[in-house]
C-alpha positions as CSV (number, residue, x, y, z in Angstrom):
1,M,102.2,135.6,117.1
2,Y,104.8,133.6,118.8
3,T,106.0,131.0,116.4
4,H,109.8,130.5,117.3
5,F,110.5,126.9,116.9
6,L,113.6,126.5,119.4
7,I,112.6,127.2,123.1
8,T,116.1,129.0,124.4
9,H,116.1,128.2,127.9
10,V,116.1,124.2,127.5
11,Q,117.8,123.0,130.4
12,P,119.8,120.0,129.2
13,V,119.7,117.8,132.1
14,V,116.0,118.0,132.4
15,V,115.7,116.7,128.6
16,L,118.4,114.1,129.0
17,W,116.4,112.7,132.0
18,I,113.2,112.3,130.3
19,S,114.6,111.2,127.0
20,A,116.7,108.5,129.0
21,L,113.3,107.6,131.2
22,L,111.3,107.4,127.7
23,L,113.7,105.1,126.1
24,G,113.9,103.1,129.0
25,L,110.0,102.8,129.5
26,G,109.9,102.1,125.9
27,Y,112.1,99.1,125.6
28,G,111.1,97.7,129.0
29,A,107.6,97.6,127.7
30,V,108.2,96.4,124.2
31,T,109.8,93.1,125.7
32,C,107.0,92.7,128.0
33,L,104.1,94.1,126.2
34,S,101.7,91.2,126.0
35,R,102.0,89.9,129.3
36,F,101.0,93.0,130.9
37,G,97.2,93.5,131.7
38,T,95.2,96.6,130.5
39,V,95.5,98.6,133.5
40,A,99.5,98.6,133.2
41,V,99.2,99.1,129.4
42,T,97.0,102.1,130.1
43,L,99.6,103.4,132.6
44,I,102.5,102.7,130.5
45,Y,100.7,104.5,127.7
46,I,99.9,107.5,129.4
47,A,103.4,107.8,131.0
48,I,104.9,107.4,127.4
49,I,102.8,110.2,125.8
50,T,103.3,112.5,128.9
51,L,106.8,112.1,128.7
52,T,106.9,112.7,124.8
53,G,104.6,115.8,125.3
54,V,107.0,117.2,128.2
55,S,110.1,116.4,126.2
56,L,108.8,118.2,123.2
57,A,107.7,121.1,125.1
58,Y,111.2,121.5,126.6
59,L,112.7,120.9,123.0
60,F,110.5,123.0,121.1
61,S,107.3,125.1,120.9
62,G,106.0,123.5,117.8
63,G,105.3,120.2,119.7
64,A,101.5,121.1,120.4
65,T,101.0,121.7,116.9
66,I,102.2,118.4,115.9
67,F,100.5,116.5,118.2
68,V,97.0,118.0,116.8
69,I,97.8,117.3,113.5
70,V,98.4,113.8,114.3
71,G,95.6,113.5,116.3
72,I,93.5,114.7,113.7
73,M,95.5,112.4,111.4
74,F,94.8,109.3,113.2
75,S,90.9,110.3,113.9
76,L,90.2,111.1,110.2
77,N,91.5,107.7,109.3
78,A,89.7,105.9,111.9
79,L,86.3,107.4,110.8
80,F,87.2,106.7,107.1
81,I,87.7,103.3,107.6
82,F,84.8,102.6,109.9
83,Y,82.3,104.9,108.3
84,L,83.1,103.6,104.8
85,N,83.7,99.9,106.0
86,I,87.0,99.7,103.9
87,S,89.3,96.8,104.8
88,S,92.4,97.9,106.8
89,G,94.5,95.3,104.8
90,L,94.4,97.5,102.2
91,F,97.0,100.3,101.4
92,R,94.1,102.7,100.8
93,P,94.0,103.5,104.7
94,L,97.5,104.2,104.5
95,I,97.3,106.4,101.6
96,F,94.2,108.4,103.3
97,M,96.2,108.6,106.4
98,A,99.0,110.6,104.7
99,V,96.8,112.7,102.5
100,S,94.7,113.4,105.5
101,G,97.6,114.2,107.5
102,I,99.2,116.5,104.8
103,I,96.1,118.4,104.8
104,A,95.5,118.9,108.5
105,A,99.3,119.9,108.5
106,I,98.3,122.7,105.8
107,V,95.1,123.6,107.9
108,V,96.7,123.8,111.1
109,N,100.0,125.4,110.3
110,S,97.9,128.0,108.5
111,L,95.7,128.9,111.4
112,V,98.3,129.2,114.1
113,A,100.8,130.9,111.4
114,S,103.3,128.5,112.2
115,S,107.0,129.1,111.0
116,T,108.5,127.3,107.9
117,L,110.4,124.8,110.4
118,V,107.1,123.7,112.0
119,W,105.7,123.4,108.6
120,I,108.7,121.1,107.6
121,V,108.4,119.2,110.7
122,S,104.9,118.6,110.6
123,V,104.7,117.0,107.3
124,V,107.8,115.0,108.1
125,T,106.0,113.8,111.2
126,V,103.0,112.9,109.4
127,L,104.8,111.0,107.0
128,V,107.0,109.1,109.5
129,W,103.6,108.0,111.5
130,T,102.3,106.7,108.3
131,L,105.5,105.0,107.8
132,I,105.4,103.6,111.0
133,T,101.9,102.5,110.6
134,A,102.5,100.6,107.7
135,L,105.7,98.8,109.1
136,E,103.5,97.8,112.3
137,K,100.4,96.8,110.5
138,S,100.7,93.1,111.0
139,T,101.3,93.6,114.7
140,L,98.1,95.8,114.7
141,H,96.1,93.2,113.0
142,G,97.3,90.4,115.5
143,Y,95.8,92.8,118.1
144,A,92.5,92.8,116.2
145,R,92.5,89.2,115.7
146,M,93.1,88.8,119.4
147,L,90.0,91.0,119.9
148,Y,87.8,88.9,117.6
149,H,89.2,85.5,118.7
150,G,90.0,85.7,122.3
151,E,87.5,85.5,124.7
152,F,88.6,87.6,127.5
153,S,89.8,90.2,125.1
154,S,88.4,93.6,125.3
155,L,88.5,96.6,122.8
156,P,90.7,98.5,125.5
157,R,93.2,95.4,125.7
158,C,93.6,95.4,122.2
159,A,93.6,99.2,121.2
160,L,96.0,100.1,124.1
161,P,98.7,97.7,123.1
162,G,98.3,98.6,119.4
163,A,99.0,102.6,120.2
164,L,101.7,101.7,122.2
165,T,103.3,99.7,119.8
166,L,103.2,102.8,116.9
167,Y,104.5,104.9,120.1
168,L,107.4,102.5,120.6
169,G,107.9,102.4,116.7
170,I,108.3,105.9,116.9
171,I,110.9,105.8,119.6
172,N,112.9,103.2,117.8
173,A,113.0,105.0,114.6
174,V,114.0,108.3,116.5
175,V,116.6,106.1,118.4
176,T,117.8,104.5,115.4
177,L,118.3,107.9,113.5
178,C,120.2,109.4,116.6
179,R,122.5,106.2,116.3
180,Y,123.3,107.0,112.6
181,I,123.6,110.4,113.2
182,I,126.2,110.2,115.9
183,L,128.1,107.4,113.9
184,M,128.3,109.6,111.2
185,I,129.6,112.5,113.1
186,L,132.1,110.0,114.8
187,E,133.3,109.2,111.4
188,M,133.8,112.7,110.1
189,L,135.8,113.7,113.4
190,L,138.1,110.6,113.1
191,S,138.4,111.5,109.2
192,F,140.1,114.5,110.4
193,R,142.5,113.1,112.5
194,P,146.0,113.5,111.7
């Protein structure tokens, strides 16, 4: 079974273009998110998901596995909250999200016989998505309040900005991590200078 993590024929120009477009679209959307209509937010959301999928497909082959795991995690969490009528204000849904994501990672990675690196990345991804969801909880609750108190709000008008907020949170976390890594490398290079 083909379980190589890194694709060897990566074209760096394509990855850089997609990454730049994804970051630009993400930063542009985060500043104007509340002013966009439902159709515009839907198109931005689809564009961000598509660009993320394409860039991950160029970078490594385990991206689809990781997207499936995160999708299962969010689906199980939504069903858990809805059918058991649990308040999303508590931390129980976040704990369930992390646990269900890790269980989904174990099951999916076992079924597709993933490499060790894909296992590690999928568990880390589950924990990062849970952390971003916890950090964006007040924003997500604001969209829910807008749904229940706004007379012109609909479920897509509130759900799509919520999902987009989570994606932009992930993009922001990745950009921050990359910035710290670059700064660390630059400091190390400057320390070797005579």
